[in-house]
A tleap script that builds the chain and sets N, CA, C and O, in Angstrom:
source leaprc.protein.ff14SB
mol = sequence {
  NMET HIE LEU ALA ALA LEU ILE VAL ALA VAL
  ILE ALA CYS VAL ALA ILE ILE VAL LEU GLY
  ALA ARG PHE LEU VAL GLN PRO ARG LYS ALA
  THR LEU ASP PHE GLY VAL ALA ALA ASP ASN
  VAL ARG ALA LEU THR ALA ILE LYS GLY VAL
  ARG ASP ILE THR SER GLY VAL VAL PRO LEU
  VAL VAL TRP ALA VAL ALA GLY ARG THR ALA
  LEU GLY TRP VAL MET VAL ALA ALA ALA LEU
  THR ALA ALA GLY ASP ALA VAL ILE VAL LEU
  THR ASN GLY GLY LYS ARG ALA THR ALA PHE
  GLY ILE HIE GLY LEU THR ALA THR LEU LEU
  VAL ALA ALA GLY LEU ILE LEU ALA LEU CGLY
}
set mol.1.N position { 92.343 90.862 72.840 }
set mol.1.CA position { 91.275 91.155 73.774 }
set mol.1.C position { 91.820 91.483 75.160 }
set mol.1.O position { 91.338 92.402 75.823 }
set mol.2.N position { 92.834 90.720 75.595 }
set mol.2.CA position { 93.427 90.988 76.900 }
set mol.2.C position { 94.120 92.349 76.927 }
set mol.2.O position { 94.066 93.064 77.927 }
set mol.3.N position { 94.767 92.695 75.822 }
set mol.3.CA position { 95.442 93.984 75.757 }
set mol.3.C position { 94.421 95.118 75.867 }
set mol.3.O position { 94.656 96.101 76.569 }
set mol.4.N position { 93.309 94.982 75.186 }
set mol.4.CA position { 92.265 96.012 75.253 }
set mol.4.C position { 91.729 96.147 76.678 }
set mol.4.O position { 91.509 97.258 77.159 }
set mol.5.N position { 91.521 95.024 77.345 }
set mol.5.CA position { 91.036 95.056 78.727 }
set mol.5.C position { 92.072 95.699 79.645 }
set mol.5.O position { 91.720 96.458 80.547 }
set mol.6.N position { 93.345 95.397 79.417 }
set mol.6.CA position { 94.408 95.995 80.218 }
set mol.6.C position { 94.464 97.509 80.008 }
set mol.6.O position { 94.635 98.270 80.960 }
set mol.7.N position { 94.320 97.928 78.776 }
set mol.7.CA position { 94.316 99.369 78.468 }
set mol.7.C position { 93.147 100.055 79.164 }
set mol.7.O position { 93.318 101.122 79.755 }
set mol.8.N position { 91.974 99.458 79.101 }
set mol.8.CA position { 90.803 100.031 79.790 }
set mol.8.C position { 91.056 100.094 81.300 }
set mol.8.O position { 90.725 101.091 81.941 }
set mol.9.N position { 91.636 99.043 81.865 }
set mol.9.CA position { 91.915 99.011 83.300 }
set mol.9.C position { 92.892 100.112 83.703 }
set mol.9.O position { 92.678 100.794 84.705 }
set mol.10.N position { 93.952 100.288 82.936 }
set mol.10.CA position { 94.940 101.329 83.248 }
set mol.10.C position { 94.319 102.712 83.110 }
set mol.10.O position { 94.550 103.585 83.947 }
set mol.11.N position { 93.538 102.914 82.066 }
set mol.11.CA position { 92.850 104.203 81.886 }
set mol.11.C position { 91.912 104.467 83.060 }
set mol.11.O position { 91.847 105.591 83.558 }
set mol.12.N position { 91.190 103.448 83.503 }
set mol.12.CA position { 90.287 103.607 84.649 }
set mol.12.C position { 91.073 103.975 85.908 }
set mol.12.O position { 90.640 104.835 86.675 }
set mol.13.N position { 92.215 103.341 86.125 }
set mol.13.CA position { 93.037 103.655 87.294 }
set mol.13.C position { 93.534 105.095 87.248 }
set mol.13.O position { 93.457 105.811 88.247 }
set mol.14.N position { 94.035 105.517 86.112 }
set mol.14.CA position { 94.521 106.892 85.973 }
set mol.14.C position { 93.365 107.875 86.139 }
set mol.14.O position { 93.512 108.906 86.797 }
set mol.15.N position { 92.228 107.560 85.549 }
set mol.15.CA position { 91.067 108.452 85.634 }
set mol.15.C position { 90.605 108.637 87.077 }
set mol.15.O position { 90.291 109.757 87.479 }
set mol.16.N position { 90.559 107.575 87.852 }
set mol.16.CA position { 90.090 107.704 89.229 }
set mol.16.C position { 91.111 108.468 90.073 }
set mol.16.O position { 90.735 109.171 91.011 }
set mol.17.N position { 92.386 108.339 89.751 }
set mol.17.CA position { 93.405 109.142 90.434 }
set mol.17.C position { 93.191 110.623 90.118 }
set mol.17.O position { 93.260 111.466 91.012 }
set mol.18.N position { 92.935 110.934 88.866 }
set mol.18.CA position { 92.683 112.327 88.465 }
set mol.18.C position { 91.422 112.855 89.150 }
set mol.18.O position { 91.410 113.981 89.648 }
set mol.19.N position { 90.366 112.048 89.175 }
set mol.19.CA position { 89.135 112.481 89.841 }
set mol.19.C position { 89.364 112.709 91.327 }
set mol.19.O position { 88.865 113.686 91.886 }
set mol.20.N position { 90.103 111.830 91.968 }
set mol.20.CA position { 90.411 112.005 93.382 }
set mol.20.C position { 91.208 113.275 93.625 }
set mol.20.O position { 90.943 114.008 94.578 }
set mol.21.N position { 92.179 113.535 92.769 }
set mol.21.CA position { 92.979 114.761 92.899 }
set mol.21.C position { 92.095 115.993 92.717 }
set mol.21.O position { 92.296 117.010 93.381 }
set mol.22.N position { 91.139 115.901 91.837 }
set mol.22.CA position { 90.223 117.026 91.617 }
set mol.22.C position { 89.414 117.324 92.874 }
set mol.22.O position { 89.144 118.488 93.170 }
set mol.23.N position { 89.025 116.296 93.614 }
set mol.23.CA position { 88.304 116.521 94.876 }
set mol.23.C position { 89.178 117.274 95.876 }
set mol.23.O position { 88.660 118.001 96.723 }
set mol.24.N position { 90.492 117.107 95.786 }
set mol.24.CA position { 91.395 117.832 96.679 }
set mol.24.C position { 91.613 119.268 96.212 }
set mol.24.O position { 91.722 120.181 97.031 }
set mol.25.N position { 91.676 119.467 94.905 }
set mol.25.CA position { 91.991 120.782 94.345 }
set mol.25.C position { 90.748 121.652 94.169 }
set mol.25.O position { 90.786 122.854 94.429 }
set mol.26.N position { 89.649 121.044 93.728 }
set mol.26.CA position { 88.394 121.769 93.481 }
set mol.26.C position { 87.235 121.041 94.169 }
set mol.26.O position { 86.360 120.506 93.488 }
set mol.27.N position { 87.212 121.010 95.492 }
set mol.27.CA position { 86.229 120.176 96.191 }
set mol.27.C position { 84.772 120.512 95.889 }
set mol.27.O position { 83.971 119.603 95.670 }
set mol.28.N position { 84.415 121.769 95.871 }
set mol.28.CA position { 83.019 122.137 95.636 }
set mol.28.C position { 82.578 121.721 94.231 }
set mol.28.O position { 81.528 121.098 94.071 }
set mol.29.N position { 83.365 122.058 93.226 }
set mol.29.CA position { 83.032 121.724 91.838 }
set mol.29.C position { 83.009 120.204 91.642 }
set mol.29.O position { 82.112 119.670 90.990 }
set mol.30.N position { 83.991 119.522 92.206 }
set mol.30.CA position { 84.045 118.069 92.051 }
set mol.30.C position { 82.837 117.405 92.701 }
set mol.30.O position { 82.276 116.454 92.155 }
set mol.31.N position { 82.435 117.910 93.872 }
set mol.31.CA position { 81.278 117.338 94.562 }
set mol.31.C position { 80.002 117.578 93.766 }
set mol.31.O position { 79.169 116.681 93.631 }
set mol.32.N position { 79.853 118.776 93.245 }
set mol.32.CA position { 78.675 119.078 92.417 }
set mol.32.C position { 78.672 118.208 91.158 }
set mol.32.O position { 77.632 117.674 90.772 }
set mol.33.N position { 79.831 118.068 90.525 }
set mol.33.CA position { 79.918 117.223 89.331 }
set mol.33.C position { 79.681 115.746 89.655 }
set mol.33.O position { 79.215 114.987 88.805 }
set mol.34.N position { 80.003 115.344 90.882 }
set mol.34.CA position { 79.717 113.977 91.333 }
set mol.34.C position { 78.211 113.742 91.379 }
set mol.34.O position { 77.728 112.632 91.156 }
set mol.35.N position { 77.477 114.828 91.677 }
set mol.35.CA position { 76.020 114.730 91.655 }
set mol.35.C position { 75.329 115.099 92.947 }
set mol.35.O position { 74.116 114.926 93.067 }
set mol.36.N position { 76.083 115.610 93.930 }
set mol.36.CA position { 75.467 116.014 95.196 }
set mol.36.C position { 75.968 117.408 95.573 }
set mol.36.O position { 77.017 117.853 95.107 }
set mol.37.N position { 75.206 118.077 96.415 }
set mol.37.CA position { 75.611 119.393 96.897 }
set mol.37.C position { 76.818 119.259 97.814 }
set mol.37.O position { 76.939 118.290 98.564 }
set mol.38.N position { 77.702 120.236 97.745 }
set mol.38.CA position { 78.936 120.192 98.528 }
set mol.38.C position { 78.686 120.236 100.028 }
set mol.38.O position { 79.551 119.826 100.802 }
set mol.39.N position { 77.533 120.720 100.456 }
set mol.39.CA position { 77.239 120.795 101.890 }
set mol.39.C position { 76.338 119.656 102.370 }
set mol.39.O position { 75.838 119.697 103.494 }
set mol.40.N position { 76.130 118.652 101.540 }
set mol.40.CA position { 75.293 117.511 101.888 }
set mol.40.C position { 76.145 116.496 102.658 }
set mol.40.O position { 76.756 115.603 102.070 }
set mol.41.N position { 76.170 116.653 103.976 }
set mol.41.CA position { 77.030 115.808 104.817 }
set mol.41.C position { 76.678 114.337 104.671 }
set mol.41.O position { 77.572 113.492 104.619 }
set mol.42.N position { 75.401 114.018 104.606 }
set mol.42.CA position { 74.988 112.608 104.480 }
set mol.42.C position { 75.546 111.990 103.210 }
set mol.42.O position { 76.030 110.859 103.233 }
set mol.43.N position { 75.485 112.714 102.107 }
set mol.43.CA position { 76.031 112.194 100.844 }
set mol.43.C position { 77.540 112.022 100.938 }
set mol.43.O position { 78.086 111.024 100.469 }
set mol.44.N position { 78.212 112.996 101.545 }
set mol.44.CA position { 79.670 112.913 101.653 }
set mol.44.C position { 80.111 111.771 102.561 }
set mol.44.O position { 81.112 111.112 102.282 }
set mol.45.N position { 79.375 111.531 103.641 }
set mol.45.CA position { 79.741 110.409 104.502 }
set mol.45.C position { 79.416 109.070 103.836 }
set mol.45.O position { 80.114 108.081 104.058 }
set mol.46.N position { 78.367 109.037 103.030 }
set mol.46.CA position { 78.062 107.813 102.279 }
set mol.46.C position { 79.159 107.529 101.256 }
set mol.46.O position { 79.558 106.380 101.068 }
set mol.47.N position { 79.639 108.574 100.602 }
set mol.47.CA position { 80.743 108.412 99.651 }
set mol.47.C position { 81.953 107.829 100.376 }
set mol.47.O position { 82.569 106.882 99.888 }
set mol.48.N position { 82.297 108.386 101.534 }
set mol.48.CA position { 83.429 107.881 102.305 }
set mol.48.C position { 83.202 106.441 102.746 }
set mol.48.O position { 84.121 105.622 102.709 }
set mol.49.N position { 81.982 106.134 103.163 }
set mol.49.CA position { 81.676 104.772 103.585 }
set mol.49.C position { 81.908 103.757 102.486 }
set mol.49.O position { 82.510 102.710 102.722 }
set mol.50.N position { 81.436 104.057 101.290 }
set mol.50.CA position { 81.632 103.147 100.153 }
set mol.50.C position { 83.110 102.999 99.845 }
set mol.50.O position { 83.574 101.892 99.573 }
set mol.51.N position { 83.852 104.085 99.882 }
set mol.51.CA position { 85.286 104.020 99.608 }
set mol.51.C position { 86.025 103.210 100.679 }
set mol.51.O position { 86.946 102.457 100.360 }
set mol.52.N position { 85.628 103.360 101.938 }
set mol.52.CA position { 86.264 102.583 103.006 }
set mol.52.C position { 85.990 101.092 102.841 }
set mol.52.O position { 86.887 100.269 103.021 }
set mol.53.N position { 84.763 100.749 102.501 }
set mol.53.CA position { 84.431 99.337 102.277 }
set mol.53.C position { 85.269 98.790 101.126 }
set mol.53.O position { 85.832 97.700 101.228 }
set mol.54.N position { 85.350 99.537 100.046 }
set mol.54.CA position { 86.151 99.121 98.897 }
set mol.54.C position { 87.618 98.978 99.281 }
set mol.54.O position { 88.297 98.056 98.830 }
set mol.55.N position { 88.102 99.893 100.115 }
set mol.55.CA position { 89.502 99.834 100.553 }
set mol.55.C position { 89.800 98.585 101.373 }
set mol.55.O position { 90.951 98.154 101.446 }
set mol.56.N position { 88.793 98.011 101.979 }
set mol.56.CA position { 88.970 96.757 102.701 }
set mol.56.C position { 88.798 95.537 101.818 }
set mol.56.O position { 89.471 94.527 102.022 }
set mol.57.N position { 87.912 95.615 100.847 }
set mol.57.CA position { 87.633 94.480 99.965 }
set mol.57.C position { 88.771 94.254 98.966 }
set mol.57.O position { 89.173 93.113 98.737 }
set mol.58.N position { 89.287 95.318 98.378 }
set mol.58.CA position { 90.308 95.173 97.331 }
set mol.58.C position { 91.548 94.409 97.824 }
set mol.58.O position { 91.995 93.491 97.135 }
set mol.59.N position { 92.117 94.749 98.984 }
set mol.59.CA position { 93.273 93.961 99.427 }
set mol.59.C position { 92.938 92.486 99.664 }
set mol.59.O position { 93.770 91.615 99.409 }
set mol.60.N position { 91.748 92.206 100.142 }
set mol.60.CA position { 91.363 90.809 100.353 }
set mol.60.C position { 91.281 90.054 99.027 }
set mol.60.O position { 91.669 88.888 98.948 }
set mol.61.N position { 90.780 90.716 97.994 }
set mol.61.CA position { 90.726 90.096 96.666 }
set mol.61.C position { 92.144 89.870 96.138 }
set mol.61.O position { 92.451 88.808 95.597 }
set mol.62.N position { 93.003 90.874 96.299 }
set mol.62.CA position { 94.396 90.727 95.870 }
set mol.62.C position { 95.046 89.546 96.584 }
set mol.62.O position { 95.727 88.735 95.956 }
set mol.63.N position { 94.838 89.451 97.888 }
set mol.63.CA position { 95.404 88.345 98.667 }
set mol.63.C position { 94.897 87.008 98.141 }
set mol.63.O position { 95.680 86.078 97.945 }
set mol.64.N position { 93.595 86.911 97.914 }
set mol.64.CA position { 93.001 85.650 97.458 }
set mol.64.C position { 93.513 85.245 96.079 }
set mol.64.O position { 93.713 84.061 95.811 }
set mol.65.N position { 93.723 86.213 95.219 }
set mol.65.CA position { 94.083 85.911 93.834 }
set mol.65.C position { 95.588 85.869 93.605 }
set mol.65.O position { 96.086 85.032 92.853 }
set mol.66.N position { 96.311 86.780 94.261 }
set mol.66.CA position { 97.727 86.934 93.935 }
set mol.66.C position { 98.678 86.568 95.070 }
set mol.66.O position { 99.888 86.500 94.855 }
set mol.67.N position { 98.159 86.332 96.271 }
set mol.67.CA position { 99.013 85.863 97.346 }
set mol.67.C position { 99.525 86.938 98.283 }
set mol.67.O position { 99.223 88.125 98.157 }
set mol.68.N position { 100.320 86.454 99.235 }
set mol.68.CA position { 100.800 87.276 100.342 }
set mol.68.C position { 101.696 88.429 99.894 }
set mol.68.O position { 101.568 89.536 100.419 }
set mol.69.N position { 102.594 88.202 98.945 }
set mol.69.CA position { 103.507 89.264 98.504 }
set mol.69.C position { 102.734 90.420 97.883 }
set mol.69.O position { 102.994 91.582 98.198 }
set mol.70.N position { 101.794 90.112 97.011 }
set mol.70.CA position { 100.982 91.166 96.392 }
set mol.70.C position { 100.160 91.896 97.445 }
set mol.70.O position { 100.024 93.119 97.391 }
set mol.71.N position { 99.611 91.154 98.401 }
set mol.71.CA position { 98.865 91.791 99.488 }
set mol.71.C position { 99.768 92.781 100.224 }
set mol.71.O position { 99.338 93.886 100.554 }
set mol.72.N position { 100.998 92.396 100.478 }
set mol.72.CA position { 101.929 93.282 101.168 }
set mol.72.C position { 102.113 94.602 100.445 }
set mol.72.O position { 102.068 95.661 101.071 }
set mol.73.N position { 102.320 94.555 99.144 }
set mol.73.CA position { 102.508 95.796 98.383 }
set mol.73.C position { 101.229 96.623 98.339 }
set mol.73.O position { 101.280 97.853 98.351 }
set mol.74.N position { 100.094 95.954 98.289 }
set mol.74.CA position { 98.825 96.687 98.333 }
set mol.74.C position { 98.674 97.398 99.673 }
set mol.74.O position { 98.190 98.528 99.723 }
set mol.75.N position { 99.080 96.754 100.746 }
set mol.75.CA position { 98.988 97.377 102.067 }
set mol.75.C position { 99.905 98.596 102.163 }
set mol.75.O position { 99.528 99.614 102.744 }
set mol.76.N position { 101.102 98.495 101.597 }
set mol.76.CA position { 102.001 99.648 101.580 }
set mol.76.C position { 101.347 100.800 100.812 }
set mol.76.O position { 101.371 101.946 101.262 }
set mol.77.N position { 100.770 100.493 99.666 }
set mol.77.CA position { 100.090 101.536 98.878 }
set mol.77.C position { 98.884 102.095 99.624 }
set mol.77.O position { 98.615 103.294 99.562 }
set mol.78.N position { 98.164 101.235 100.324 }
set mol.78.CA position { 96.972 101.670 101.059 }
set mol.78.C position { 97.315 102.617 102.201 }
set mol.78.O position { 96.454 103.363 102.668 }
set mol.79.N position { 98.552 102.592 102.649 }
set mol.79.CA position { 98.977 103.516 103.702 }
set mol.79.C position { 98.840 104.968 103.264 }
set mol.79.O position { 98.758 105.864 104.103 }
set mol.80.N position { 98.817 105.205 101.964 }
set mol.80.CA position { 98.589 106.568 101.460 }
set mol.80.C position { 97.261 107.125 101.956 }
set mol.80.O position { 97.162 108.309 102.277 }
set mol.81.N position { 96.252 106.281 102.019 }
set mol.81.CA position { 94.938 106.730 102.492 }
set mol.81.C position { 95.020 107.186 103.944 }
set mol.81.O position { 94.541 108.266 104.288 }
set mol.82.N position { 95.619 106.373 104.784 }
set mol.82.CA position { 95.711 106.724 106.200 }
set mol.82.C position { 96.581 107.963 106.406 }
set mol.82.O position { 96.249 108.826 107.220 }
set mol.83.N position { 97.686 108.054 105.676 }
set mol.83.CA position { 98.540 109.237 105.784 }
set mol.83.C position { 97.804 110.476 105.298 }
set mol.83.O position { 97.902 111.545 105.902 }
set mol.84.N position { 97.067 110.327 104.206 }
set mol.84.CA position { 96.260 111.438 103.706 }
set mol.84.C position { 95.197 111.856 104.699 }
set mol.84.O position { 94.932 113.046 104.866 }
set mol.85.N position { 94.586 110.887 105.358 }
set mol.85.CA position { 93.588 111.198 106.387 }
set mol.85.C position { 94.207 112.000 107.524 }
set mol.85.O position { 93.581 112.921 108.048 }
set mol.86.N position { 95.431 111.654 107.906 }
set mol.86.CA position { 96.121 112.405 108.964 }
set mol.86.C position { 96.325 113.851 108.547 }
set mol.86.O position { 96.110 114.771 109.336 }
set mol.87.N position { 96.740 114.045 107.304 }
set mol.87.CA position { 96.940 115.404 106.792 }
set mol.87.C position { 95.613 116.159 106.757 }
set mol.87.O position { 95.562 117.338 107.109 }
set mol.88.N position { 94.555 115.499 106.342 }
set mol.88.CA position { 93.232 116.136 106.312 }
set mol.88.C position { 92.824 116.590 107.706 }
set mol.88.O position { 92.353 117.712 107.887 }
set mol.89.N position { 93.006 115.714 108.691 }
set mol.89.CA position { 92.658 116.079 110.069 }
set mol.89.C position { 93.485 117.278 110.522 }
set mol.89.O position { 92.944 118.222 111.099 }
set mol.90.N position { 94.783 117.248 110.267 }
set mol.90.CA position { 95.673 118.323 110.715 }
set mol.90.C position { 95.375 119.659 110.040 }
set mol.90.O position { 95.496 120.714 110.663 }
set mol.91.N position { 94.989 119.614 108.779 }
set mol.91.CA position { 94.772 120.857 108.029 }
set mol.91.C position { 93.342 121.364 108.094 }
set mol.91.O position { 93.012 122.377 107.477 }
set mol.92.N position { 92.496 120.672 108.832 }
set mol.92.CA position { 91.105 121.092 108.930 }
set mol.92.C position { 90.649 121.254 110.374 }
set mol.92.O position { 89.474 121.070 110.689 }
set mol.93.N position { 91.584 121.597 111.241 }
set mol.93.CA position { 91.238 121.910 112.616 }
set mol.93.C position { 91.007 120.718 113.520 }
set mol.93.O position { 90.505 120.873 114.633 }
set mol.94.N position { 91.366 119.535 113.059 }
set mol.94.CA position { 91.187 118.352 113.892 }
set mol.94.C position { 92.268 118.241 114.948 }
set mol.94.O position { 93.224 119.016 114.960 }
set mol.95.N position { 92.110 117.288 115.818 }
set mol.95.CA position { 93.052 117.090 116.920 }
set mol.95.C position { 94.310 116.365 116.430 }
set mol.95.O position { 94.240 115.413 115.653 }
set mol.96.N position { 95.448 116.843 116.904 }
set mol.96.CA position { 96.715 116.192 116.566 }
set mol.96.C position { 96.740 114.752 117.071 }
set mol.96.O position { 97.291 113.866 116.417 }
set mol.97.N position { 96.145 114.527 118.232 }
set mol.97.CA position { 96.112 113.172 118.789 }
set mol.97.C position { 95.363 112.219 117.860 }
set mol.97.O position { 95.757 111.064 117.702 }
set mol.98.N position { 94.294 112.699 117.252 }
set mol.98.CA position { 93.542 111.874 116.302 }
set mol.98.C position { 94.345 111.667 115.031 }
set mol.98.O position { 94.438 110.550 114.522 }
set mol.99.N position { 94.928 112.749 114.517 }
set mol.99.CA position { 95.704 112.658 113.277 }
set mol.99.C position { 96.836 111.642 113.411 }
set mol.99.O position { 97.018 110.782 112.549 }
set mol.100.N position { 97.588 111.750 114.492 }
set mol.100.CA position { 98.744 110.870 114.656 }
set mol.100.C position { 98.395 109.546 115.324 }
set mol.100.O position { 98.915 108.499 114.939 }
set mol.101.N position { 97.508 109.589 116.332 }
set mol.101.CA position { 97.183 108.395 117.099 }
set mol.101.C position { 96.310 107.395 116.364 }
set mol.101.O position { 96.384 106.193 116.619 }
set mol.102.N position { 95.492 107.884 115.462 }
set mol.102.CA position { 94.639 106.973 114.692 }
set mol.102.C position { 95.187 106.817 113.272 }
set mol.102.O position { 95.575 105.722 112.864 }
set mol.103.N position { 95.214 107.913 112.533 }
set mol.103.CA position { 95.566 107.832 111.113 }
set mol.103.C position { 97.061 107.591 110.891 }
set mol.103.O position { 97.449 106.784 110.046 }
set mol.104.N position { 97.888 108.293 111.649 }
set mol.104.CA position { 99.329 108.080 111.517 }
set mol.104.C position { 99.744 106.680 111.941 }
set mol.104.O position { 100.559 106.033 111.283 }
set mol.105.N position { 99.176 106.225 113.045 }
set mol.105.CA position { 99.472 104.869 113.510 }
set mol.105.C position { 98.992 103.830 112.495 }
set mol.105.O position { 99.686 102.847 112.234 }
set mol.106.N position { 97.829 104.044 111.935 }
set mol.106.CA position { 97.320 103.124 110.913 }
set mol.106.C position { 98.266 103.065 109.718 }
set mol.106.O position { 98.592 101.980 109.236 }
set mol.107.N position { 98.705 104.223 109.240 }
set mol.107.CA position { 99.633 104.259 108.104 }
set mol.107.C position { 100.913 103.511 108.435 }
set mol.107.O position { 101.421 102.747 107.614 }
set mol.108.N position { 101.433 103.729 109.628 }
set mol.108.CA position { 102.666 103.065 110.051 }
set mol.108.C position { 102.492 101.548 110.102 }
set mol.108.O position { 103.343 100.801 109.620 }
set mol.109.N position { 101.391 101.105 110.686 }
set mol.109.CA position { 101.134 99.659 110.772 }
set mol.109.C position { 100.949 99.037 109.390 }
set mol.109.O position { 101.422 97.929 109.136 }
set mol.110.N position { 100.257 99.756 108.492 }
set mol.110.CA position { 100.069 99.231 107.141 }
set mol.110.C position { 101.391 99.077 106.415 }
set mol.110.O position { 101.620 98.068 105.749 }
set mol.111.N position { 102.265 100.072 106.536 }
set mol.111.CA position { 103.575 99.984 105.894 }
set mol.111.C position { 104.396 98.833 106.506 }
set mol.111.O position { 104.990 98.034 105.783 }
set mol.112.N position { 104.421 98.763 107.827 }
set mol.112.CA position { 105.192 97.709 108.489 }
set mol.112.C position { 104.703 96.322 108.108 }
set mol.112.O position { 105.489 95.474 107.688 }
set mol.113.N position { 103.408 96.093 108.255 }
set mol.113.CA position { 102.856 94.773 107.915 }
set mol.113.C position { 103.028 94.489 106.428 }
set mol.113.O position { 103.358 93.370 106.034 }
set mol.114.N position { 102.802 95.506 105.611 }
set mol.114.CA position { 102.943 95.328 104.165 }
set mol.114.C position { 104.353 94.939 103.762 }
set mol.114.O position { 104.544 94.041 102.942 }
set mol.115.N position { 105.337 95.609 104.335 }
set mol.115.CA position { 106.725 95.274 103.994 }
set mol.115.C position { 107.109 93.886 104.492 }
set mol.115.O position { 107.847 93.168 103.818 }
set mol.116.N position { 106.621 93.509 105.650 }
set mol.116.CA position { 106.895 92.148 106.158 }
set mol.116.C position { 106.296 91.109 105.195 }
set mol.116.O position { 106.941 90.116 104.859 }
set mol.117.N position { 105.067 91.352 104.764 }
set mol.117.CA position { 104.418 90.424 103.840 }
set mol.117.C position { 105.105 90.410 102.477 }
set mol.117.O position { 105.322 89.352 101.888 }
set mol.118.N position { 105.441 91.598 101.988 }
set mol.118.CA position { 106.010 91.709 100.636 }
set mol.118.C position { 107.448 91.208 100.555 }
set mol.118.O position { 107.844 90.589 99.567 }
set mol.119.N position { 108.215 91.477 101.589 }
set mol.119.CA position { 109.641 91.149 101.533 }
set mol.119.C position { 110.032 89.910 102.319 }
set mol.119.O position { 111.116 89.357 102.136 }
set mol.120.N position { 109.109 89.471 103.221 }
set mol.120.CA position { 109.457 88.383 104.122 }
set mol.120.C position { 109.157 87.068 103.565 }
set mol.120.O position { 109.398 86.052 104.217 }
savepdb mol mol.pdb
quit
């Protein structure tokens, strides 16, 4: 039973990575397949809001269940989001100061704190 649950969990993780990549490669089609129009700003910001909340909850659950070292590695992995946000800002006409000053700094802090927690 545990093996079956682990297999489902791994498949779910891979599937969500593939779906996320599809939003980067085929944004209009992926958004329509998600169930909202690609130009529906309210829906897109709600999607981002839910993902941001989840991005904050998951590390806290990892910390509570698995401890400081696991939290550290999760924080290092979570830096991908902030780094990706910086790239999104830079490639979509946003300000360099925002890309580097907010998103780049966040990614750097997440990696630094994560490595201290994971290795310290």
